[in-house]
mmCIF file of the N, C-alpha and C atoms, coordinates in Angstrom:
data_MODEL
# 
_entry.id   MODEL 
# 
loop_
_atom_site.group_PDB 
_atom_site.id 
_atom_site.type_symbol 
_atom_site.label_atom_id 
_atom_site.label_alt_id 
_atom_site.label_comp_id 
_atom_site.label_asym_id 
_atom_site.label_entity_id 
_atom_site.label_seq_id 
_atom_site.pdbx_PDB_ins_code 
_atom_site.Cartn_x 
_atom_site.Cartn_y 
_atom_site.Cartn_z 
_atom_site.occupancy 
_atom_site.B_iso_or_equiv 
_atom_site.pdbx_formal_charge 
_atom_site.auth_seq_id 
_atom_site.auth_comp_id 
_atom_site.auth_asym_id 
_atom_site.auth_atom_id 
_atom_site.pdbx_PDB_model_num 
ATOM 1  N N  . MET A 1 1  ? -14.981 22.355 -12.988 1.00 0.00 ? 1  MET A N  1 
ATOM 2  C CA . MET A 1 1  ? -14.276 22.565 -11.728 1.00 0.00 ? 1  MET A CA 1 
ATOM 3  C C  . MET A 1 1  ? -14.240 21.266 -10.907 1.00 0.00 ? 1  MET A C  1 
ATOM 4  N N  . ALA A 1 2  ? -15.402 20.627 -10.784 1.00 0.00 ? 2  ALA A N  1 
ATOM 5  C CA . ALA A 1 2  ? -15.476 19.386 -10.006 1.00 0.00 ? 2  ALA A CA 1 
ATOM 6  C C  . ALA A 1 2  ? -14.593 18.309 -10.640 1.00 0.00 ? 2  ALA A C  1 
ATOM 7  N N  . ARG A 1 3  ? -14.537 18.340 -11.972 1.00 0.00 ? 3  ARG A N  1 
ATOM 8  C CA . ARG A 1 3  ? -13.735 17.361 -12.685 1.00 0.00 ? 3  ARG A CA 1 
ATOM 9  C C  . ARG A 1 3  ? -12.252 17.550 -12.366 1.00 0.00 ? 3  ARG A C  1 
ATOM 10 N N  . GLY A 1 4  ? -11.825 18.815 -12.301 1.00 0.00 ? 4  GLY A N  1 
ATOM 11 C CA . GLY A 1 4  ? -10.432 19.114 -11.974 1.00 0.00 ? 4  GLY A CA 1 
ATOM 12 C C  . GLY A 1 4  ? -10.079 18.665 -10.566 1.00 0.00 ? 4  GLY A C  1 
ATOM 13 N N  . ILE A 1 5  ? -11.000 18.901 -9.638  1.00 0.00 ? 5  ILE A N  1 
ATOM 14 C CA . ILE A 1 5  ? -10.781 18.495 -8.246  1.00 0.00 ? 5  ILE A CA 1 
ATOM 15 C C  . ILE A 1 5  ? -10.715 16.968 -8.153  1.00 0.00 ? 5  ILE A C  1 
ATOM 16 N N  . ASN A 1 6  ? -11.596 16.306 -8.889  1.00 0.00 ? 6  ASN A N  1 
ATOM 17 C CA . ASN A 1 6  ? -11.625 14.847 -8.883  1.00 0.00 ? 6  ASN A CA 1 
ATOM 18 C C  . ASN A 1 6  ? -10.320 14.290 -9.444  1.00 0.00 ? 6  ASN A C  1 
ATOM 19 N N  . ASN A 1 7  ? -9.818  14.900 -10.518 1.00 0.00 ? 7  ASN A N  1 
ATOM 20 C CA . ASN A 1 7  ? -8.567  14.484 -11.131 1.00 0.00 ? 7  ASN A CA 1 
ATOM 21 C C  . ASN A 1 7  ? -7.414  14.678 -10.158 1.00 0.00 ? 7  ASN A C  1 
ATOM 22 N N  . HIS A 1 8  ? -7.408  15.805 -9.446  1.00 0.00 ? 8  HIS A N  1 
ATOM 23 C CA . HIS A 1 8  ? -6.363  16.100 -8.468  1.00 0.00 ? 8  HIS A CA 1 
ATOM 24 C C  . HIS A 1 8  ? -6.413  15.093 -7.320  1.00 0.00 ? 8  HIS A C  1 
ATOM 25 N N  . ALA A 1 9  ? -7.621  14.770 -6.862  1.00 0.00 ? 9  ALA A N  1 
ATOM 26 C CA . ALA A 1 9  ? -7.787  13.803 -5.775  1.00 0.00 ? 9  ALA A CA 1 
ATOM 27 C C  . ALA A 1 9  ? -7.280  12.427 -6.198  1.00 0.00 ? 9  ALA A C  1 
ATOM 28 N N  . PHE A 1 10 ? -7.558  12.047 -7.436  1.00 0.00 ? 10 PHE A N  1 
ATOM 29 C CA . PHE A 1 10 ? -7.095  10.761 -7.960  1.00 0.00 ? 10 PHE A CA 1 
ATOM 30 C C  . PHE A 1 10 ? -5.571  10.727 -8.015  1.00 0.00 ? 10 PHE A C  1 
ATOM 31 N N  . PHE A 1 11 ? -4.963  11.848 -8.417  1.00 0.00 ? 11 PHE A N  1 
ATOM 32 C CA . PHE A 1 11 ? -3.509  11.945 -8.495  1.00 0.00 ? 11 PHE A CA 1 
ATOM 33 C C  . PHE A 1 11 ? -2.882  11.806 -7.114  1.00 0.00 ? 11 PHE A C  1 
ATOM 34 N N  . VAL A 1 12 ? -3.472  12.486 -6.129  1.00 0.00 ? 12 VAL A N  1 
ATOM 35 C CA . VAL A 1 12 ? -2.973  12.414 -4.751  1.00 0.00 ? 12 VAL A CA 1 
ATOM 36 C C  . VAL A 1 12 ? -3.131  10.994 -4.205  1.00 0.00 ? 12 VAL A C  1 
ATOM 37 N N  . PHE A 1 13 ? -4.265  10.362 -4.502  1.00 0.00 ? 13 PHE A N  1 
ATOM 38 C CA . PHE A 1 13 ? -4.516  8.990  -4.058  1.00 0.00 ? 13 PHE A CA 1 
ATOM 39 C C  . PHE A 1 13 ? -3.485  8.034  -4.651  1.00 0.00 ? 13 PHE A C  1 
ATOM 40 N N  . LYS A 1 14 ? -3.188  8.221  -5.951  1.00 0.00 ? 14 LYS A N  1 
ATOM 41 C CA . LYS A 1 14 ? -2.201  7.381  -6.625  1.00 0.00 ? 14 LYS A CA 1 
ATOM 42 C C  . LYS A 1 14 ? -0.817  7.575  -6.011  1.00 0.00 ? 14 LYS A C  1 
ATOM 43 N N  . LEU A 1 15 ? -0.494  8.830  -5.697  1.00 0.00 ? 15 LEU A N  1 
ATOM 44 C CA . LEU A 1 15 ? 0.797   9.150  -5.099  1.00 0.00 ? 15 LEU A CA 1 
ATOM 45 C C  . LEU A 1 15 ? 0.921   8.494  -3.721  1.00 0.00 ? 15 LEU A C  1 
ATOM 46 N N  . LEU A 1 16 ? -0.136  8.597  -2.919  1.00 0.00 ? 16 LEU A N  1 
ATOM 47 C CA . LEU A 1 16 ? -0.143  7.993  -1.583  1.00 0.00 ? 16 LEU A CA 1 
ATOM 48 C C  . LEU A 1 16 ? -0.049  6.473  -1.674  1.00 0.00 ? 16 LEU A C  1 
ATOM 49 N N  . PHE A 1 17 ? -0.734  5.886  -2.641  1.00 0.00 ? 17 PHE A N  1 
ATOM 50 C CA . PHE A 1 17 ? -0.712  4.442  -2.825  1.00 0.00 ? 17 PHE A CA 1 
ATOM 51 C C  . PHE A 1 17 ? 0.692   3.962  -3.191  1.00 0.00 ? 17 PHE A C  1 
ATOM 52 N N  . CYS A 1 18 ? 1.357   4.691  -4.092  1.00 0.00 ? 18 CYS A N  1 
ATOM 53 C CA . CYS A 1 18 ? 2.729   4.352  -4.481  1.00 0.00 ? 18 CYS A CA 1 
ATOM 54 C C  . CYS A 1 18 ? 3.671   4.485  -3.295  1.00 0.00 ? 18 CYS A C  1 
ATOM 55 N N  . PHE A 1 19 ? 3.481   5.533  -2.489  1.00 0.00 ? 19 PHE A N  1 
ATOM 56 C CA . PHE A 1 19 ? 4.304   5.755  -1.305  1.00 0.00 ? 19 PHE A CA 1 
ATOM 57 C C  . PHE A 1 19 ? 4.111   4.622  -0.296  1.00 0.00 ? 19 PHE A C  1 
ATOM 58 N N  . PHE A 1 20 ? 2.860   4.208  -0.096  1.00 0.00 ? 20 PHE A N  1 
ATOM 59 C CA . PHE A 1 20 ? 2.542   3.113  0.819   1.00 0.00 ? 20 PHE A CA 1 
ATOM 60 C C  . PHE A 1 20 ? 3.172   1.807  0.340   1.00 0.00 ? 20 PHE A C  1 
ATOM 61 N N  . LEU A 1 21 ? 3.106   1.558  -0.964  1.00 0.00 ? 21 LEU A N  1 
ATOM 62 C CA . LEU A 1 21 ? 3.688   0.358  -1.550  1.00 0.00 ? 21 LEU A CA 1 
ATOM 63 C C  . LEU A 1 21 ? 5.202   0.344  -1.357  1.00 0.00 ? 21 LEU A C  1 
ATOM 64 N N  . LEU A 1 22 ? 5.833   1.495  -1.573  1.00 0.00 ? 22 LEU A N  1 
ATOM 65 C CA . LEU A 1 22 ? 7.276   1.622  -1.394  1.00 0.00 ? 22 LEU A CA 1 
ATOM 66 C C  . LEU A 1 22 ? 7.655   1.384  0.064   1.00 0.00 ? 22 LEU A C  1 
ATOM 67 N N  . LEU A 1 23 ? 6.864   1.928  0.974   1.00 0.00 ? 23 LEU A N  1 
ATOM 68 C CA . LEU A 1 23 ? 7.107   1.754  2.409   1.00 0.00 ? 23 LEU A CA 1 
ATOM 69 C C  . LEU A 1 23 ? 6.998   0.276  2.788   1.00 0.00 ? 23 LEU A C  1 
ATOM 70 N N  . ARG A 1 24 ? 6.010   -0.417 2.261   1.00 0.00 ? 24 ARG A N  1 
ATOM 71 C CA . ARG A 1 24 ? 5.838   -1.852 2.513   1.00 0.00 ? 24 ARG A CA 1 
ATOM 72 C C  . ARG A 1 24 ? 7.049   -2.628 1.999   1.00 0.00 ? 24 ARG A C  1 
ATOM 73 N N  . LEU A 1 25 ? 7.519   -2.253 0.811   1.00 0.00 ? 25 LEU A N  1 
ATOM 74 C CA . LEU A 1 25 ? 8.654   -2.930 0.194   1.00 0.00 ? 25 LEU A CA 1 
ATOM 75 C C  . LEU A 1 25 ? 9.919   -2.761 1.033   1.00 0.00 ? 25 LEU A C  1 
ATOM 76 N N  . ILE A 1 26 ? 10.101  -1.555 1.589   1.00 0.00 ? 26 ILE A N  1 
ATOM 77 C CA . ILE A 1 26 ? 11.274  -1.267 2.412   1.00 0.00 ? 26 ILE A CA 1 
ATOM 78 C C  . ILE A 1 26 ? 11.161  -1.970 3.768   1.00 0.00 ? 26 ILE A C  1 
ATOM 79 N N  . ALA A 1 27 ? 9.951   -1.996 4.335   1.00 0.00 ? 27 ALA A N  1 
ATOM 80 C CA . ALA A 1 27 ? 9.751   -2.554 5.676   1.00 0.00 ? 27 ALA A CA 1 
ATOM 81 C C  . ALA A 1 27 ? 9.614   -4.081 5.664   1.00 0.00 ? 27 ALA A C  1 
ATOM 82 N N  . LEU A 1 28 ? 9.475   -4.672 4.488   1.00 0.00 ? 28 LEU A N  1 
ATOM 83 C CA . LEU A 1 28 ? 9.254   -6.115 4.388   1.00 0.00 ? 28 LEU A CA 1 
ATOM 84 C C  . LEU A 1 28 ? 10.413  -6.953 4.943   1.00 0.00 ? 28 LEU A C  1 
ATOM 85 N N  . PRO A 1 29 ? 11.681  -6.668 4.579   1.00 0.00 ? 29 PRO A N  1 
ATOM 86 C CA . PRO A 1 29 ? 12.777  -7.535 5.041   1.00 0.00 ? 29 PRO A CA 1 
ATOM 87 C C  . PRO A 1 29 ? 13.019  -7.498 6.546   1.00 0.00 ? 29 PRO A C  1 
ATOM 88 N N  . PHE A 1 30 ? 12.591  -6.429 7.230   1.00 0.00 ? 30 PHE A N  1 
ATOM 89 C CA . PHE A 1 30 ? 12.920  -6.302 8.655   1.00 0.00 ? 30 PHE A CA 1 
ATOM 90 C C  . PHE A 1 30 ? 11.877  -6.986 9.540   1.00 0.00 ? 30 PHE A C  1 
# 
């Protein structure tokens, strides 16, 4: 169970990191 939660947390973290990177890329030229 803990392993599943940890895997889910890692997935969410990766998703947030990608979103943050995309936001930086979009906001960079302005």
